C-alpha positions in Angstrom: 148.9 181.7 103.8 148.5 179.4 107.0 149.3 180.6 110.2 150.5 178.4 113.4 146.9 178.4 115.2 145.4 177.4 111.7 147.3 174.8 111.1 147.1 173.7 114.6 143.8 173.5 114.6 143.3 171.5 111.4 145.9 168.7 112.9 143.9 169.0 115.8 140.2 169.0 114.0 141.4 165.6 112.3 141.5 163.7 115.7 138.7 163.4 117.9 140.9 162.0 120.8 143.3 165.1 120.5 140.2 167.6 120.6 138.6 165.7 123.3 141.6 165.3 125.2 142.3 169.2 124.7 139.1 170.3 125.3 139.1 168.3 128.8 142.3 169.7 129.9 143.7 166.0 130.5 146.9 166.7 127.6 150.1 168.1 128.3 150.4 171.0 125.7 154.1 171.3 125.7 154.5 167.2 124.8 152.1 167.9 122.2 153.4 171.0 120.7 156.8 168.9 120.2 155.1 166.2 118.8 153.2 168.4 116.2 155.7 170.5 115.3 157.6 168.5 112.4 154.0 168.1 110.7 153.6 172.0 111.2 157.0 173.0 109.7 155.9 170.6 106.7 152.5 172.3 106.3 153.7 176.1 107.1 157.2 175.2 104.9 159.3 176.7 107.6 160.8 176.4 110.8 158.4 176.9 114.0 159.9 177.0 117.4 158.3 174.9 120.7 156.8 178.2 122.5 155.2 179.5 119.5 153.3 175.8 118.8 152.4 176.1 122.6 151.3 179.4 122.5 149.2 178.7 119.7 148.0 175.8 121.2 146.9 177.4 124.8 144.6 180.2 123.1 142.7 177.1 121.1 142.3 175.0 124.5 141.2 178.1 125.9 138.2 178.4 123.5 138.3 174.4 122.8 135.1 172.9 125.1 132.8 169.9 124.1 129.7 170.9 121.9 127.9 167.5 124.0 129.3 166.6 127.4 127.7 162.7 127.4 125.7 161.6 129.8 125.9 158.7 131.3 122.8 156.6 130.9 124.1 153.3 132.2 122.4 152.7 135.7 124.1 149.6 136.1 126.6 147.4 133.2 124.3 146.6 130.4 123.9 142.5 129.1 126.5 141.8 127.2 126.4 138.5 125.2 129.1 137.1 123.0 128.1 134.5 120.1 131.3 132.8 118.4 131.5 130.8 114.9 129.9 133.0 112.4 130.5 134.0 108.9 130.1 137.4 107.2 129.2 137.5 103.2 128.9 140.4 101.3 127.0 140.4 97.8 126.4 142.8 95.2 122.4 143.6 94.9 120.2 141.8 92.2 116.8 141.2 92.0 117.0 137.8 92.1 119.1 138.0 95.4 116.0 139.9 97.0 113.8 137.1 95.9 115.7 134.5 97.9 115.6 136.6 101.3 112.1 134.2 102.3 114.9 131.2 101.9 117.5 132.5 103.5 115.5 134.2 106.8 113.5 130.6 107.0 117.0 129.3 107.7 117.3 130.7 110.8 113.8 130.2 112.2 115.0 128.3 114.7 114.3 129.6 118.2 117.7 131.2 119.6 119.9 128.6 117.9 121.4 130.3 115.1 122.9 133.8 114.4 121.4 135.6 111.4 120.9 138.8 110.3 120.7 140.6 106.8 121.5 144.3 106.0 120.6 145.7 103.1 122.8 149.0 101.8 122.2 151.0 99.0 124.7 149.0 96.9 125.5 145.6 98.6 124.2 143.4 101.0 125.3 141.5 104.0 124.9 138.6 105.7 125.7 137.4 108.5 125.1 133.8 110.3 126.2 131.0 112.5 129.0 128.7 110.6 126.3 125.8 110.7 124.2 127.7 107.9 127.1 128.6 106.1 126.5 126.0 103.2 123.3 126.2 103.0 123.3 129.7 102.3 126.3 129.7 99.7 124.2 127.2 98.1 120.8 129.7 97.5 123.6 132.8 96.9 125.4 130.2 94.0 124.2 132.4 91.3 124.8 135.8 93.0 127.8 138.0 92.8 130.1 137.8 96.5 131.8 140.9 97.2 133.6 139.5 100.7 133.4 136.5 102.7 134.8 136.3 106.5 135.2 133.4 108.6 136.1 133.0 111.9 134.2 135.5 113.5 132.3 136.4 116.7 129.6 139.0 117.8 129.4 140.9 121.2 125.8 142.2 121.4 125.4 144.8 123.9 121.9 145.7 125.1 121.3 149.4 125.7 118.7 151.1 128.1 115.5 153.1 126.2 117.3 156.3 126.9 120.0 155.7 124.4 117.9 156.3 121.9 118.1 159.8 121.8 121.7 160.2 123.5 124.4 161.4 121.6 127.6 159.9 121.4 126.3 156.8 123.2 127.9 154.2 120.1 131.0 156.3 120.0 131.1 156.0 124.5 132.1 152.1 123.0 134.0 152.3 119.5 136.5 154.9 121.1 138.0 152.7 123.7 138.0 150.0 121.1 139.8 151.9 118.4 142.1 153.1 121.2 143.1 150.3 121.8 143.8 148.9 118.4 140.7 146.3 118.3 139.6 146.0 114.4 135.7 145.9 114.0 134.9 144.2 111.2 130.8 145.1 111.2 128.2 147.3 113.2 124.7 146.1 113.4 122.3 147.9 115.3 118.4 147.1 116.5 116.3 149.5 118.5 118.1 148.4 121.9 120.8 146.3 120.4 124.5 147.3 119.2 126.0 144.1 117.8 130.0 144.2 117.5 131.5 142.1 115.1 134.9 140.6 115.1 137.2 138.3 114.4 137.6 135.3 117.0 141.2 136.5 118.0 139.9 139.7 119.0 136.8 139.3 121.1 138.0 137.9 124.8 140.3 141.6 124.7 137.6 143.5 123.0 135.2 142.2 125.6 137.4 143.2 128.5 137.6 146.3 127.3 133.8 146.7 126.9 133.3 144.8 130.9 136.4 147.7 132.1 134.0 150.5 130.8 132.0 150.4 133.7 134.3 149.1 137.0 134.0 152.8 137.9 131.1 154.4 135.6 131.8 158.1 134.1 
């Protein structure tokens, strides 16, 4: 049978936000105990006092230290490029689709005029492209199975320093802040020193402001 500390630890480990806040000592354990009480009582099928939960949390906090402290590799704010008027199409893999890759890639071969990426997964392929290419892409894909399609998208591309490749937590540094503010990300695309977020048009301005704010007072 679970004990109060074991049940509390299960709840905390479920949330990266709680784990991080507790390890840094920036959360009120008394308030957290009251917040967790209903779920703990449900898990243990019995009434639990606030002091018992607080003591359990206090013991957990004492031994909870971050396994890795994020190293700030951004000496200056990174370049961030916003592109609008994008579409996304996800398709089921097929031999015929692979044969169409050259035709699709040729569409984007107009210097920097168009945004175009193809990501091949295990079972699906996702194409993200400028809206101007939509009709031409759909024509090439007319016999393929489309799993999902999104319109009215934008992208935010973040240029990363070379140290990012060997630094744990770089993507989390950005994604954590967006998730905390309730910004939904449709897709994530990365290259060697580029990290691109695909969002709906209505989320883009807010997301860009949040990302910029991360470098007002660098940590």
